[in-house]
C-alpha positions, 0 to 999 in steps of 0.5 A: 425498633423491632426484635430483630433490629435489638438482636442485632444491635445487641451482637453488634455490641457484645463487649458492652452487654456481656461484661454488664450481664457478668456483672448482672450475675455476680450481683444476683449471688452477691444478693442471695449470700446475703440474705439470711435463710428463714427456719420453718420449725414444727411441733405437735401436742394433743389433749388429754382426757381427764381422768376424773369424773365431774359434775360441773361442765366443761367450759369448752364443750368438749375436747374436740371443742377445746382445740378450737377454741385454744386455736383462735385464743393463739392465733388472736393479735393479742397473743401475737403482741406478747410474742413480739414483747417476748422477743419471739418470732410473729410469724406462727400459727396454730391449728387443731387437727380436724373435727374430730380430733384432739390432735393440735400443730404448731407452725413457726416461721423465723430468721433465728433458730433458736428464736424460732423454736422458743417461740413453739415451746412458748405456744405448748406452754400458753396452751396448757395455761389456757386449759388450766385457767379456764377450766379452774375459773369454772370450778373443775377439779385439776384431776378432771380437766384436760391435760395436754401431751406433747407428742413432738416438741418444736423442732426445725424441719425446713430450710426456707429461702422464698425471699431470697429467690424473689430478690435475685429474680429481681436484681437479675431481671432489672441487671439484664434490662440495663445491660441490654439498653446500654448496649442499644443506647451505645449502638444508637451513639456510634450510629449517630456519630459514624454519620455525622462523620460521613456527612462532614467528609461528603461535604469536604469532598464536594467543595474540593471537588468544585475547586478542582473543576474550576482550576481545570478549567481555567487552565483548558481555557489558557491553553487553548488561548495560547495555541491559537496562533495570531493572524499576524503570525499566519499572514506573515507566513504566508507571505513568506512562503509566497515570496519564497515560490516566487524567488525559486521559480524566477531562478529556475526560468533564468538558470533553465533548472528544474525547480527542485535543484533551485530550491537549496539556493532560495532557501540559502538566499532568503535565510541570508536575506532574513 
């Protein structure tokens, strides 16, 4: 079936297609209302330089290198498992600001805004603990250690509906396809029923027409036979007419009158004899 036939069949069965399409639209809206949005939380902090000098080498090798190490540690599967055990959101990212920057950002995506914000705060605290633990194990005094300063606390900065849009698109496409298929199938079924009824009427008409033709032929034959006179009747009529002509002539000769004047008399006599 080509596009034109599909279009014509759909328009012909609009009372099937349009209600199903409207039902699909209602389903899309209902599914969208049932999907919770995702909240995106972002926070920014910076590594502060040490206040005291020390001859002990820094285990990170520098503040910029420290941001890279912290990003690796916090994004590791081990740290992510710890976040999950706390009941927080595991969908997060911790990144450094660049090659020459000590600024770091934390980004968290979750369905619960409070849990998402708490995840950002916990990651910043875990960064603080990572700096303190590693530098203390290296023997660096607290005053000579890198610190951490929060530039912007974690907060919701966007509401994401990506999952909602994808699910609504799938429901809409599937619903429209089902509505179109239902209209086409209904059109095919109706067409099949009409063709069968038409064939049945044609067969009945052919059978009734054959019976009528036979009756007409029999009637014509009977009428023709009834209309044909019998030979005996024809002979009787001919003989009767001949007798009457002879009688008329004989009477005319005896009376000496014209044949026309004798017609009535002969007819009366013939009737009396009959």
